C-alpha positions as CSV (number, residue, x, y, z in Angstrom):
1,X,56.4,13.0,7.7
2,X,54.6,11.9,10.8
3,X,54.1,15.4,12.1
4,X,52.6,16.4,8.7
5,X,50.2,13.5,9.0
6,X,49.3,14.5,12.6
7,X,48.7,18.1,11.6
8,X,46.5,17.0,8.8
9,X,44.4,14.8,11.1
10,X,44.2,17.6,13.6
11,X,43.1,20.0,10.9
12,X,40.4,17.7,9.6
13,X,39.2,17.1,13.2
14,X,38.8,20.8,13.8
15,X,37.1,21.4,10.4
16,X,34.5,18.7,11.0
17,X,34.0,19.5,14.7
18,X,33.4,23.3,14.4
19,X,30.3,23.2,12.2
20,X,28.7,20.8,14.7
21,X,29.7,22.6,17.8
22,X,29.0,26.2,16.8
23,X,25.2,25.8,16.2
24,X,24.9,23.7,19.4
25,X,26.5,26.4,21.5
26,X,24.9,29.3,19.7
27,X,21.4,27.9,19.7
28,X,21.4,26.2,23.1
29,X,19.3,28.8,24.8
30,X,17.0,29.8,21.9
31,X,13.6,28.3,21.3
32,X,13.2,27.8,17.6
33,X,9.8,28.3,15.9
34,X,7.8,25.1,15.3
35,X,8.3,25.4,11.5
36,X,12.1,25.5,11.9
37,X,12.0,22.6,14.3
38,X,9.9,20.5,11.8
39,X,12.3,21.3,9.0
40,X,15.3,20.3,11.1
41,X,13.6,17.0,12.1
42,X,13.3,16.1,8.5
43,X,17.0,16.7,7.6
44,X,18.1,13.1,8.4
45,X,15.4,11.7,6.1
46,X,16.3,14.1,3.3
47,X,20.0,13.1,3.7
48,X,19.2,9.4,3.7
49,X,17.1,9.9,0.5
50,X,19.9,11.7,-1.2
51,X,22.2,8.9,-0.4
52,X,19.9,6.0,-1.3
53,X,18.2,7.1,-4.5
54,X,21.3,7.4,-6.7
55,X,22.5,4.0,-5.4
56,X,19.1,2.4,-6.3
57,X,19.3,3.5,-10.0
58,X,23.1,3.1,-10.5
59,X,23.6,-0.3,-8.7
60,X,23.9,-2.1,-12.1
61,X,23.7,-1.3,-15.8
62,X,20.1,-2.7,-15.7
63,X,18.1,0.1,-14.1
64,X,15.2,-2.3,-13.4
65,X,17.4,-4.2,-11.0
66,X,17.5,-1.3,-8.6
67,X,13.9,-0.4,-9.2
68,X,12.7,-3.9,-8.4
69,X,14.7,-4.0,-5.2
70,X,13.4,-0.6,-4.1
71,X,9.8,-1.5,-4.9
72,X,10.2,-4.7,-2.9
73,X,11.7,-2.8,0.0
74,X,9.0,-0.1,-0.1
75,X,6.2,-2.7,-0.2
76,X,7.5,-4.7,2.7
77,X,8.3,-1.5,4.7
78,X,4.8,-0.3,4.2
79,X,3.6,-3.3,6.1
80,X,5.5,-2.0,9.1
81,X,7.9,-4.9,9.7
82,X,11.3,-4.8,11.1
83,X,14.1,-3.2,9.0
84,X,16.0,-6.5,8.9
85,X,13.0,-8.1,7.3
86,X,12.8,-5.3,4.8
87,X,16.4,-5.6,3.8
88,X,16.3,-9.4,3.6
89,X,13.1,-9.4,1.5
90,X,14.7,-6.9,-0.9
91,X,17.8,-9.1,-1.2
92,X,15.7,-12.2,-1.8
93,X,13.7,-10.4,-4.4
94,X,16.9,-9.3,-6.2
95,X,18.3,-12.8,-6.1
96,X,15.1,-14.2,-7.7
97,X,15.1,-11.3,-10.3
98,X,18.8,-12.0,-11.0
99,X,18.1,-15.7,-11.6
100,X,15.2,-15.0,-13.9
101,X,16.6,-12.2,-15.9
């Protein structure tokens, strides 16, 4: 049983490592065009958006709960404050919203 588990862990490690290593090795000496570089720079933001947006709207049965929290976070983030302040202000807004509604 233990050898099966170790083989599974080793297999998962290889499967997750190869897609990261191959582009790094294959593209290490190539200068990518500026358009491709700009697209690749935006991938983390697109991924973060894809993870956050469904969570905002499906956090509770009340869809306004997530919308109010997201609006508060966007408003405070627009001011350029620290991310901790953004998170805490969103939480505080949702506490007040939860108490009122």
